C-alpha positions in Angstrom: -17.8 -115.8 42.8 -21.3 -117.5 43.8 -22.3 -119.5 40.8 -25.8 -119.6 40.8 -29.2 -117.9 41.4 -30.3 -118.5 44.9 -34.1 -118.5 45.2 -34.5 -115.9 48.3 -37.4 -117.2 50.4 -38.9 -115.0 53.3 -39.5 -116.9 56.8 -42.9 -117.9 57.3 -45.1 -115.3 59.6 -46.6 -118.8 60.7 -44.3 -121.7 61.7 -45.0 -125.2 61.8 -44.2 -128.1 64.5 -44.7 -131.6 66.1 -47.9 -130.4 67.1 -49.4 -129.5 63.5 -51.5 -131.4 61.8 -50.8 -131.2 58.1 -53.0 -132.0 55.2 -50.6 -132.7 51.8 -52.5 -132.8 48.6 -51.7 -133.2 45.1 -48.8 -133.8 42.8 -45.3 -135.8 43.3 -44.0 -132.4 45.8 -46.8 -133.3 48.5 -45.5 -137.0 48.7 -42.1 -135.9 48.6 -42.0 -133.8 51.4 -44.7 -136.0 53.0 -42.4 -139.0 53.5 -39.9 -136.6 55.1 -42.4 -135.0 57.8 -43.2 -138.7 58.6 -40.3 -139.9 59.0 -39.5 -136.7 61.7 -42.1 -137.7 63.4 -44.8 -134.9 61.9 -48.7 -135.1 62.4 -49.4 -135.6 58.8 -52.1 -137.3 56.5 -50.8 -137.6 52.7 -52.5 -137.6 50.2 -55.7 -140.3 50.9 -56.5 -140.6 47.7 -53.3 -141.2 46.3 -51.5 -138.7 43.6 -53.5 -136.1 42.3 -52.6 -133.9 39.4 -54.6 -131.3 38.4 -56.0 -128.6 40.3 -59.8 -129.8 40.1 -59.2 -133.5 40.9 -57.5 -132.2 44.2 -60.4 -130.3 44.6 -63.0 -132.5 44.4 -60.9 -134.5 47.0 -61.2 -131.6 49.3 -65.1 -131.9 49.1 -65.6 -135.1 49.0 -63.9 -135.6 52.2 -65.4 -132.0 54.1 -68.8 -133.6 52.7 -68.2 -136.8 54.6 -69.8 -138.8 52.2 -67.6 -142.4 51.5 -67.3 -144.6 48.7 -69.1 -147.4 47.9 -69.6 -149.9 44.5 -71.4 -147.5 42.4 -68.2 -145.4 42.5 -66.1 -148.2 41.1 -65.2 -149.3 37.8 -63.5 -152.5 36.1 -61.5 -152.6 33.7 -58.1 -154.5 32.6 -59.3 -157.2 35.2 -59.1 -154.9 38.4 -61.9 -152.4 40.0 -60.8 -148.6 40.4 -62.2 -144.9 41.4 -61.8 -142.5 38.7 -60.9 -140.3 41.7 -58.0 -142.4 43.0 -54.6 -143.4 42.2 -53.3 -147.1 40.6 -52.4 -147.7 44.6 -56.3 -148.5 45.8 -57.2 -151.0 42.3 -57.2 -154.4 42.7 -59.2 -157.6 41.3 -60.9 -157.8 44.2 -63.8 -155.4 44.3 -64.6 -155.7 48.2 -60.6 -155.3 49.0 -60.7 -152.1 46.7 -63.8 -150.4 48.1 -62.3 -151.5 51.5 -59.2 -149.8 51.1 -60.6 -146.9 49.6 -63.4 -146.1 52.5 -60.6 -147.2 55.3 -58.6 -144.0 53.8 -61.4 -141.8 53.6 -62.6 -142.7 56.5 -59.1 -141.5 58.4 -59.1 -138.5 56.3 -62.4 -137.8 57.0 -61.2 -137.3 60.8 -58.3 -135.4 60.3 -59.3 -132.9 57.9 -61.2 -131.1 60.6 -58.5 -131.3 62.7 -56.3 -129.9 60.1 -54.3 -126.9 60.8 -51.8 -126.4 57.7 -52.9 -128.3 54.5 -50.1 -128.2 51.6 -51.8 -128.5 48.1 -49.6 -129.1 45.1 -50.9 -128.3 41.7 -49.1 -130.5 38.7 -50.9 -129.4 35.5 -53.3 -127.2 34.6 -54.7 -129.9 31.5 -57.6 -132.7 32.8 -59.6 -135.2 31.4 -63.0 -135.3 31.1 -65.3 -138.8 31.4 -67.4 -138.3 27.6 -70.0 -140.5 29.4 -70.7 -137.5 32.4 -68.3 -134.8 31.7 -66.5 -135.7 35.5 -63.4 -134.6 35.5 -61.2 -137.6 36.5 -58.2 -137.8 39.1 -57.1 -141.1 36.9 -57.6 -142.2 33.8 -56.5 -145.8 34.8 -55.3 -146.6 30.8 -58.9 -146.4 29.6 -59.1 -146.3 25.8 -58.2 -142.5 24.7 -61.8 -142.2 23.2 -63.2 -142.5 26.8 -62.3 -139.1 27.5 -61.6 -135.5 26.4 -59.2 -133.7 27.0 -59.0 -129.7 27.7 -57.4 -127.5 29.4 -57.9 -125.4 33.1 -57.9 -121.4 32.9 -57.2 -119.4 35.5 -60.5 -118.1 36.4 -61.9 -122.0 36.4 -59.1 -123.1 39.0 -59.6 -119.7 41.3 -63.3 -120.1 41.2 -63.1 -123.8 42.7 -60.2 -123.0 45.0 -62.0 -119.8 46.4 -65.1 -121.4 47.7 -62.8 -124.2 48.8 -60.8 -122.1 50.5 -63.5 -119.8 52.0 -65.3 -123.3 53.3 -62.2 -124.4 55.1 -61.9 -121.3 57.0 -65.3 -121.3 57.8 -64.4 -124.4 59.9 -61.4 -123.2 61.5 -60.6 -119.5 60.6 -56.6 -120.0 61.6 -56.9 -122.9 58.9 -53.3 -121.9 56.7 -52.2 -122.8 53.1 -49.1 -123.2 51.9 -49.4 -123.6 47.6 -47.0 -124.9 45.9 -46.1 -126.2 41.8 -44.4 -129.5 41.2 -41.5 -128.5 39.5 -41.9 -132.3 37.3 -42.5 -131.8 33.9 -45.4 -133.0 31.7 -43.2 -133.4 28.9 -45.8 -135.6 26.9 -48.0 -132.7 26.7 -45.2 -131.1 24.8 -42.1 -128.5 25.9 -44.5 -125.3 25.4 -48.0 -126.7 26.2 -46.0 -127.8 29.4 -44.9 -124.4 30.1 -48.3 -122.9 29.4 -49.7 -125.4 32.0 -47.4 -123.8 34.2 -47.9 -120.7 34.0 -52.0 -121.2 34.1 -50.8 -122.9 37.8 -48.5 -119.8 39.0 -51.3 -117.2 37.7 -54.1 -118.7 40.0 -52.1 -119.5 42.4 -50.6 -115.8 42.4 -54.9 -114.4 42.5 -55.6 -117.2 45.8 -53.1 -115.1 47.4 -54.7 -111.8 46.9 -57.4 -113.0 47.7 -56.4 -114.8 50.8 -53.6 -112.9 51.7 -53.3 -113.8 55.4 -54.2 -117.6 55.2 -52.1 -118.2 52.1 -48.3 -118.6 51.1 -46.7 -120.0 47.9 -43.4 -122.0 48.5 -40.8 -122.0 45.2 -40.1 -125.8 44.8 -40.5 -125.1 41.1 -38.0 -122.4 41.3 -35.9 -123.8 43.4 -35.1 -127.2 41.1 -35.5 -125.2 37.9 -34.2 -121.9 39.0 -31.2 -122.2 41.6 -30.3 -126.2 41.2 -30.5 -125.3 37.1 -28.7 -129.0 35.8 -29.4 -132.4 35.4 -27.2 -133.5 37.9 -30.2 -132.8 40.4 -32.4 -135.0 37.9 -33.3 -138.4 38.4 -32.8 -140.9 35.3 -35.8 -139.7 33.5 -34.6 -136.2 33.6 -37.8 -135.1 34.8 -38.0 -136.0 38.9 -35.9 -134.3 41.3 -32.7 -136.2 42.5 -33.0 -137.4 45.8 -30.3 -135.0 46.6 -32.4 -132.1 44.9 -35.6 -133.7 47.4 -33.2 -133.3 50.4 -32.4 -129.7 49.1 -36.1 -128.5 49.0 -36.7 -130.1 52.2 -34.1 -127.8 53.9 -34.9 -124.9 52.4 -39.1 -125.9 53.2 -37.4 -126.2 57.1 -35.5 -123.1 57.0 -38.9 -121.2 55.7 -41.4 -122.9 58.2 -39.6 -124.5 60.9 -38.3 -122.8 64.1 -35.1 -123.0 65.6 -36.2 -125.6 68.5 -38.1 -127.8 66.0 -35.1 -127.9 63.5 -33.0 -129.3 66.6 -36.1 -131.3 67.5 -35.8 -132.7 64.1 -32.2 -133.3 64.8 -32.8 -135.3 68.0 -35.2 -137.4 66.0 -32.7 -138.1 63.2 -29.9 -139.3 65.7 -32.3 -141.6 67.2 -33.8 -142.9 64.0 -30.4 -144.2 62.1 -30.2 -146.2 65.9 -33.6 -147.5 65.3 -32.2 -148.5 61.6 -29.0 -149.8 62.7 -28.9 -153.2 61.4 -25.8 -155.4 63.0 -24.0 -158.5 61.9 -24.9 -160.5 64.7 -28.4 -159.5 66.2 -27.2 -162.1 69.1 -24.3 -160.4 70.9 -23.9 -158.9 74.3 -22.7 -155.4 72.4 -25.9 -155.4 70.4 -27.9 -156.5 73.5 -26.9 -153.1 75.2 -27.0 -150.7 72.2 -30.9 -151.4 72.4 -31.0 -150.3 76.0 -29.2 -147.8 75.2 -31.4 -147.1 72.5 -34.4 -147.4 74.4 -33.1 -145.5 76.6 -32.5 -142.6 74.7 -36.1 -143.0 73.2 -38.2 -143.2 76.2 -36.1 -139.7 77.3 -37.2 -138.2 73.8 -40.8 -138.9 74.2 -41.1 -137.6 77.9 -38.9 -134.6 76.6 -41.2 -133.8 73.6 -44.3 -135.6 74.3 -46.2 -133.9 71.0 -44.3 -137.1 69.3 -46.0 -140.2 69.5 -42.9 -142.8 69.4 -45.6 -146.0 71.1 -44.6 -148.0 68.5 -41.3 -148.0 68.2 -40.6 -148.0 71.7 -42.8 -151.1 71.6 -41.0 -152.4 69.0 -37.7 -152.0 70.7 -39.1 -153.8 73.7 -39.8 -157.1 71.8 -36.4 -156.9 70.8 -34.9 -156.2 73.9 -37.0 -159.1 75.5 -36.7 -161.8 72.6 
């Protein structure tokens, strides 16, 4: 007997390989998949403004990067002894204004350069609720613990999300008609919204993505991370201690489903090859001064060099340099 209801995911009509350039934006799921892609040597840019939860803030990130309008001091606010931007996650906040702006600007420049070469966007919506700055009516990506009366809280409609993203998708496709979009919905429940309101919020996101799929059937697909965790796994052993975020086991399983959906057999084999080399690179011996360990390093370097030669689309320069330095010490 089968004691679970498995989510059936059709094989994608396009594939991702190590020459594909991907930009991942949005909620925590984008971060989870982004880490996996980076570890497997894919060419990705993950949340250049940090984690963003609502669809309109994610849209603002894309529009700002496409416009190539970098940030300056007027975009910063000062609160709780740090400088920060309402469009950026707190990881960019810093007590020193120049350092804060430098970190924001460097990430922006890299994203602006990358976005016009991006083949696939993976967008994760987290919530349909937004916070508007009362003084400007601007929707913020992060409240940064400002007093609650600084903002008004609103729930987006399906139409608002669709109208905003229809414009963005058309703009991106005008630059590169072959660009693909993968939309997902974060399975992480926003429990502070309340159980019922969280359900309404997620439902709005589902309907918005469904509408966009109908408008851009050839360019846009949906990956059911939400359904895999909440319908297929459906057990608290697949959640972290907070009972909201997926556990590492759940993330690994969703990653497997992602791989079988978007990767070719060849790409999966390359990932397996890299996994073995990566394990060797991360090996830490009890004693680094032994001849055995030195031979192990040389063998690993040889495997790494062969891997690089066989797969020139994958950049292993940093690993080769670090390993060579270890050997020649």
